[in-house]
FIKOLZA-1660 file (N, C-alpha, C; in steps of 0.1 Angstrom, whole numbers, plus 5000, padded with zeros to 4 digits):
% residues 82
   i   px   py   pz ch aa at
   1 4895 4919 4959  A  M  N
   1 4903 4928 4966  A  M CA
   1 4914 4921 4975  A  M  C
   2 4911 4909 4979  A  E  N
   2 4920 4902 4987  A  E CA
   2 4934 4900 4980  A  E  C
   3 4934 4898 4967  A  E  N
   3 4946 4896 4960  A  E CA
   3 4954 4909 4959  A  E  C
   4 4947 4920 4958  A  V  N
   4 4954 4933 4958  A  V CA
   4 4960 4936 4972  A  V  C
   5 4953 4932 4982  A  K  N
   5 4958 4934 4996  A  K CA
   5 4971 4925 4998  A  K  C
   6 4970 4913 4993  A  E  N
   6 4982 4904 4995  A  E CA
   6 4994 4909 4987  A  E  C
   7 4991 4914 4975  A  Y  N
   7 5002 4920 4966  A  Y CA
   7 5008 4932 4973  A  Y  C
   8 5000 4941 4979  A  A  N
   8 5005 4953 4986  A  A CA
   8 5014 4949 4997  A  A  C
   9 5010 4939 5005  A  A  N
   9 5018 4934 5016  A  A CA
   9 5031 4928 5012  A  A  C
  10 5030 4920 5001  A  Y  N
  10 5043 4914 4995  A  Y CA
  10 5052 4925 4991  A  Y  C
  11 5047 4935 4984  A  L  N
  11 5055 4946 4978  A  L CA
  11 5062 4954 4989  A  L  C
  12 5054 4958 4999  A  I  N
  12 5059 4966 5010  A  I CA
  12 5069 4958 5019  A  I  C
  13 5066 4946 5022  A  K  N
  13 5075 4938 5030  A  K CA
  13 5089 4936 5024  A  K  C
  14 5089 4936 5011  A  G  N
  14 5102 4935 5004  A  G CA
  14 5110 4948 5004  A  G  C
  15 5104 4959 5008  A  L  N
  15 5111 4972 5008  A  L CA
  15 5116 4977 5022  A  L  C
  16 5110 4971 5032  A  V  N
  16 5113 4976 5046  A  V CA
  16 5122 4967 5053  A  V  C
  17 5128 4972 5064  A  K  N
  17 5137 4964 5073  A  K CA
  17 5130 4956 5083  A  K  C
  18 5118 4960 5086  A  N  N
  18 5110 4953 5097  A  N CA
  18 5097 4948 5090  A  N  C
  19 5098 4937 5082  A  P  N
  19 5086 4933 5075  A  P CA
  19 5075 4927 5085  A  P  C
  20 5079 4922 5097  A  D  N
  20 5069 4917 5106  A  D CA
  20 5059 4927 5111  A  D  C
  21 5062 4940 5110  A  I  N
  21 5054 4950 5115  A  I CA
  21 5044 4955 5105  A  I  C
  22 5046 4952 5092  A  V  N
  22 5037 4956 5081  A  V CA
  22 5023 4950 5083  A  V  C
  23 5013 4959 5082  A  T  N
  23 5000 4954 5082  A  T CA
  23 4992 4962 5071  A  T  C
  24 4983 4955 5064  A  V  N
  24 4976 4961 5053  A  V CA
  24 4961 4958 5056  A  V  C
  25 4953 4969 5057  A  Q  N
  25 4939 4968 5060  A  Q CA
  25 4931 4975 5048  A  Q  C
  26 4920 4969 5045  A  E  N
  26 4911 4975 5035  A  E CA
  26 4898 4979 5041  A  E  C
  27 4893 4990 5036  A  F  N
  27 4881 4996 5040  A  F CA
  27 4873 4999 5027  A  F  C
  28 4860 4996 5027  A  E  N
  28 4852 5000 5016  A  E CA
  28 4845 5013 5019  A  E  C
  29 4848 5023 5011  A  S  N
  29 4842 5037 5013  A  S CA
  29 4829 5039 5006  A  S  C
  30 4828 5035 4994  A  D  N
  30 4816 5036 4986  A  D CA
  30 4815 5023 4978  A  D  C
  31 4805 5022 4970  A  E  N
  31 4803 5011 4961  A  E CA
  31 4814 5010 4951  A  E  C
  32 4822 4999 4952  A  N  N
  32 4833 4996 4943  A  N CA
  32 4844 5007 4945  A  N  C
  33 4845 5013 4957  A  S  N
  33 4856 5022 4960  A  S CA
  33 4862 5018 4973  A  S  C
  34 4875 5017 4974  A  Y  N
  34 4882 5011 4985  A  Y CA
  34 4893 5021 4990  A  Y  C
  35 4897 5019 5003  A  I  N
  35 4908 5026 5009  A  I CA
  35 4917 5014 5014  A  I  C
  36 4930 5015 5010  A  L  N
  36 4940 5005 5015  A  L CA
  36 4949 5012 5024  A  L  C
  37 4949 5008 5037  A  E  N
  37 4957 5014 5047  A  E CA
  37 4969 5005 5049  A  E  C
  38 4981 5010 5047  A  I  N
  38 4994 5003 5049  A  I CA
  38 5001 5009 5061  A  I  C
  39 5004 5001 5071  A  I  N
  39 5011 5005 5084  A  I CA
  39 5024 4999 5084  A  I  C
  40 5035 5007 5086  A  V  N
  40 5048 5002 5087  A  V CA
  40 5055 5008 5099  A  V  C
  41 5067 5002 5103  A  D  N
  41 5074 5008 5114  A  D CA
  41 5079 5022 5111  A  D  C
  42 5080 5030 5121  A  G  N
  42 5084 5044 5119  A  G CA
  42 5098 5045 5114  A  G  C
  43 5107 5036 5117  A  D  N
  43 5120 5036 5111  A  D CA
  43 5121 5033 5096  A  D  C
  44 5110 5027 5091  A  D  N
  44 5110 5024 5077  A  D CA
  44 5103 5034 5068  A  D  C
  45 5097 5044 5074  A  M  N
  45 5090 5054 5066  A  M CA
  45 5099 5062 5057  A  M  C
  46 5110 5066 5061  A  G  N
  46 5119 5073 5052  A  G CA
  46 5123 5066 5040  A  G  C
  47 5126 5053 5042  A  A  N
  47 5130 5044 5030  A  A CA
  47 5118 5042 5021  A  A  C
  48 5106 5041 5027  A  L  N
  48 5094 5038 5019  A  L CA
  48 5090 5051 5011  A  L  C
  49 5091 5062 5017  A  I  N
  49 5088 5075 5010  A  I CA
  49 5098 5078 5000  A  I  C
  50 5110 5077 5003  A  G  N
  50 5121 5079 4993  A  G CA
  50 5123 5094 4991  A  G  C
  51 5133 5097 4984  A  K  N
  51 5137 5112 4982  A  K CA
  51 5126 5118 4973  A  K  C
  52 5121 5129 4978  A  G  N
  52 5110 5136 4971  A  G CA
  52 5097 5128 4970  A  G  C
  53 5095 5117 4977  A  G  N
  53 5083 5110 4976  A  G CA
  53 5081 5101 4964  A  G  C
  54 5092 5099 4957  A  Y  N
  54 5091 5091 4944  A  Y CA
  54 5089 5076 4947  A  Y  C
  55 5095 5071 4958  A  M  N
  55 5092 5057 4961  A  M CA
  55 5078 5055 4965  A  M  C
  56 5072 5063 4973  A  A  N
  56 5058 5062 4977  A  A CA
  56 5049 5063 4965  A  A  C
  57 5052 5072 4956  A  K  N
  57 5043 5073 4945  A  K CA
  57 5044 5061 4936  A  K  C
  58 5056 5055 4934  A  A  N
  58 5057 5043 4926  A  A CA
  58 5050 5032 4932  A  A  C
  59 5051 5030 4946  A  V  N
  59 5044 5019 4952  A  V CA
  59 5029 5021 4951  A  V  C
  60 5024 5033 4953  A  K  N
  60 5010 5035 4951  A  K CA
  60 5005 5032 4937  A  K  C
  61 5013 5036 4927  A  N  N
  61 5010 5034 4913  A  N CA
  61 5009 5019 4910  A  N  C
  62 5018 5011 4916  A  L  N
  62 5018 4997 4914  A  L CA
  62 5006 4990 4920  A  L  C
  63 5002 4995 4932  A  I  N
  63 4990 4989 4938  A  I CA
  63 4978 4993 4931  A  I  C
  64 4977 5005 4926  A  V  N
  64 4965 5010 4919  A  V CA
  64 4964 5002 4906  A  V  C
  65 4975 5000 4899  A  A  N
  65 4975 4992 4887  A  A CA
  65 4970 4978 4889  A  A  C
  66 4975 4972 4900  A  A  N
  66 4971 4958 4903  A  A CA
  66 4956 4958 4906  A  A  C
  67 4951 4968 4913  A  A  N
  67 4936 4969 4916  A  A CA
  67 4928 4971 4903  A  A  C
  68 4933 4979 4894  A  Y  N
  68 4926 4982 4882  A  Y CA
  68 4925 4969 4873  A  Y  C
  69 4936 4961 4874  A  K  N
  69 4936 4949 4866  A  K CA
  69 4926 4939 4872  A  K  C
  70 4923 4940 4884  A  K  N
  70 4913 4931 4891  A  K CA
  70 4899 4937 4890  A  K  C
  71 4897 4948 4883  A  G  N
  71 4884 4954 4881  A  G CA
  71 4880 4965 4891  A  G  C
  72 4889 4969 4899  A  I  N
  72 4887 4979 4910  A  I CA
  72 4892 4992 4904  A  I  C
  73 4883 5001 4901  A  S  N
  73 4887 5013 4894  A  S CA
  73 4890 5025 4904  A  S  C
  74 4884 5024 4916  A  K  N
  74 4886 5034 4926  A  K CA
  74 4893 5029 4938  A  K  C
  75 4905 5032 4941  A  I  N
  75 4912 5028 4953  A  I CA
  75 4922 5039 4957  A  I  C
  76 4922 5041 4970  A  K  N
  76 4931 5051 4976  A  K CA
  76 4940 5044 4985  A  K  C
  77 4953 5047 4984  A  V  N
  77 4963 5040 4992  A  V CA
  77 4969 5050 5002  A  V  C
  78 4968 5046 5015  A  N  N
  78 4974 5055 5026  A  N CA
  78 4985 5047 5032  A  N  C
  79 4997 5053 5034  A  I  N
  79 5008 5047 5040  A  I CA
  79 5011 5055 5053  A  I  C
  80 5011 5048 5064  A  D  N
  80 5013 5054 5077  A  D CA
  80 5023 5046 5086  A  D  C
  81 5027 5051 5097  A  S  N
  81 5037 5044 5105  A  S CA
  81 5031 5043 5120  A  S  C
  82 5037 5034 5127  A  I  N
  82 5033 5033 5141  A  I CA
  82 5044 5038 5150  A  I  C
% end
């Protein structure tokens, strides 16, 4: 899971204007089921969500695909701002 967490941080930091504020936390909800919480600056939320939410969906799909490749079949990605 650590590799997925690092990948998510790398991906998000490349998309936002304030990469120093980006934090990624993982929580285990059930057996082999995880929640990945991504926190970004409030000014970056619009760019990260994108028009119609397409950017957020794409980012979530990339993270879910990376997790699946590492054998994690159940992961939920939450993006929030401070």
